[in-house]
C-alpha positions in Angstrom: 1.4 8.0 -10.3 -2.0 9.0 -9.2 -4.0 6.6 -7.0 -7.1 5.3 -8.9 -10.5 5.4 -7.2 -13.8 4.0 -8.3 -16.9 5.7 -6.9 -20.1 3.8 -7.1 -23.4 5.5 -6.4 -26.8 5.7 -8.2 -27.1 9.4 -7.3 -25.5 11.4 -10.1 -25.1 14.5 -8.0 -23.1 12.5 -5.4 -20.9 11.0 -8.2 -20.1 14.3 -9.8 -19.5 16.1 -6.5 -17.2 13.4 -5.1 -15.4 13.0 -8.4 -14.6 16.8 -8.5 -13.4 16.8 -4.9 -11.2 13.8 -5.3 -9.7 15.0 -8.6 -8.9 18.3 -7.0 -7.3 16.2 -4.2 -5.0 14.6 -6.8 -6.7 11.3 -7.4 -7.6 9.6 -10.7 -11.3 9.0 -10.4 -13.7 6.7 -12.3 -17.4 6.5 -11.6 -20.2 4.0 -11.9 -23.9 4.7 -11.5 -24.8 1.1 -10.7 -23.4 -2.1 -9.2 -23.5 -3.7 -12.7 -21.4 -0.9 -14.2 -19.0 -1.1 -11.2 -18.6 -4.9 -11.7 -17.7 -4.3 -15.3 -15.1 -1.6 -14.4 -13.6 -3.8 -11.6 -13.0 -6.6 -14.2 -11.5 -4.1 -16.7 -8.8 -2.5 -14.4 -7.2 -2.4 -11.0 -8.2 0.3 -8.4 -6.5 1.4 -5.3 -9.8 2.2 -3.6 -13.5 1.6 -4.2 -16.1 3.9 -2.6 -19.5 2.4 -2.9 -23.0 3.2 -1.9 -24.9 0.4 -0.2 -28.3 0.7 -1.6 -28.6 1.3 -5.3 -30.6 -0.8 -7.8 -31.1 -3.4 -5.1 -30.6 -3.8 -1.4 -27.6 -6.1 -2.2 -26.0 -3.9 -4.8 -23.3 -2.6 -2.5 -22.5 -6.1 -1.2 -22.0 -7.2 -4.8 -19.5 -4.4 -5.4 -17.6 -5.1 -2.2 -17.4 -8.8 -2.9 -16.1 -8.2 -6.4 -13.5 -5.7 -5.1 -12.4 -8.1 -2.4 -11.9 -10.9 -5.0 -10.0 -8.7 -7.5 -6.4 -9.7 -8.3 -5.2 -6.6 -6.4 -7.8 -6.0 -3.7 -8.4 -2.2 -3.2 -9.2 -0.4 0.0 -13.0 -0.3 0.3 -15.2 2.4 1.8 -18.9 2.1 2.2 -20.8 5.3 1.5 -24.2 5.6 2.9 -26.8 8.1 4.1 -28.1 5.6 6.6 -26.1 5.0 9.8 -25.0 1.4 9.9 -23.8 -0.5 13.0 -20.0 -0.9 12.9 -20.2 -4.7 13.1 -22.6 -4.8 10.1 -20.3 -2.8 7.7 -17.2 -4.7 8.9 -19.0 -8.0 8.3 -19.3 -6.8 4.7 -15.5 -6.5 4.7 -15.4 -2.8 4.1 -12.5 -0.9 5.5 -14.2 2.3 6.3 -17.7 3.8 6.7 -18.4 7.2 5.1 -21.7 8.9 6.0 -23.4 11.2 3.5 -23.2 14.2 3.4 -19.5 14.5 4.3 -17.4 17.7 4.5 -14.8 18.0 1.8 -11.7 18.3 4.1 -13.0 15.4 6.2 -13.6 13.3 3.2 -10.0 13.8 1.9 -8.5 13.2 5.3 -10.5 10.0 5.7 -9.5 8.7 2.3 -5.8 9.5 3.0 -6.0 7.6 6.3 -7.7 4.7 4.6 -5.0 4.5 1.9 -2.3 4.5 4.7 -4.0 1.7 6.7 -4.7 -0.4 3.6 -1.0 0.0 2.6 0.1 -1.2 6.1 -2.3 -4.1 5.8 -0.9 -5.1 2.4 2.7 -4.8 3.7 2.0 -7.0 6.7 0.8 -9.7 4.4 4.1 -9.8 2.4 6.6 -12.4 3.4 9.5 -10.8 5.3 12.9 -11.5 3.8 15.3 -13.4 6.0 18.2 -11.3 7.3 21.4 -11.5 5.3 23.8 -14.2 6.4 26.6 -12.8 8.6 30.1 -13.2 7.0 32.2 -15.8 8.6 34.8 -14.4 11.0 38.4 -15.2 10.4 39.6 -17.9 12.8 42.9 -17.4 14.6 45.7 -19.7 13.5 45.8 -22.8 15.6 49.0 -23.6 17.3 50.8 -26.8 16.6 51.3 -29.0 19.6 54.3 -27.7 21.5 54.5 -24.4 19.6 52.6 -21.2 20.5 50.5 -19.6 17.8 52.3 -16.7 16.2 51.1 -14.1 13.9 53.2 -13.2 10.8 54.4 -9.7 11.1 53.3 -7.4 8.2 55.8 -7.0 5.4 57.8 -3.7 5.6 56.5 -0.9 3.4 58.5 -0.2 0.3 60.1 3.2 0.0 59.0 5.0 -3.0 61.6 7.2 -4.6 60.3 10.7 -5.2 61.5 12.7 -8.3 63.3 15.1 -5.9 65.3 12.3 -4.4 66.4 11.1 -7.8 67.8 14.6 -8.7 70.0 14.9 -5.5 
């Protein structure tokens, strides 16, 4: 099953270029040209990753998309896409998992997305409760000796001889 990615950016050229690159990379890609459209799509289906621009129809548009993605029933990995360098603490305060700077080289983009999927999967796995180890089977206890008598083990029953068809003819 293909991983589903939602790309959110108000620049149509960026949306179409990234969509083509990611589809060639084997992903199912949906696009949204605004935060409002992205919020609608996040309510309609689950995504494995959301890549969103920070500044779109408002300065807070990217924050709204990130917040909605974080509050989704199955929170996706989130990458913040921007042409403006952002301090690491700032984008991590937004609860984004990765910062992608525009423009980005195709191979680098695909490598960063693969790495983000892997780290997000590890994070999700670490949140799952770990099953307790299976109970060890009880060991057979040796027979207890009665007072005054040593414990003895019953010898195995002798094996029965099977008559072979040859033996019956002789």
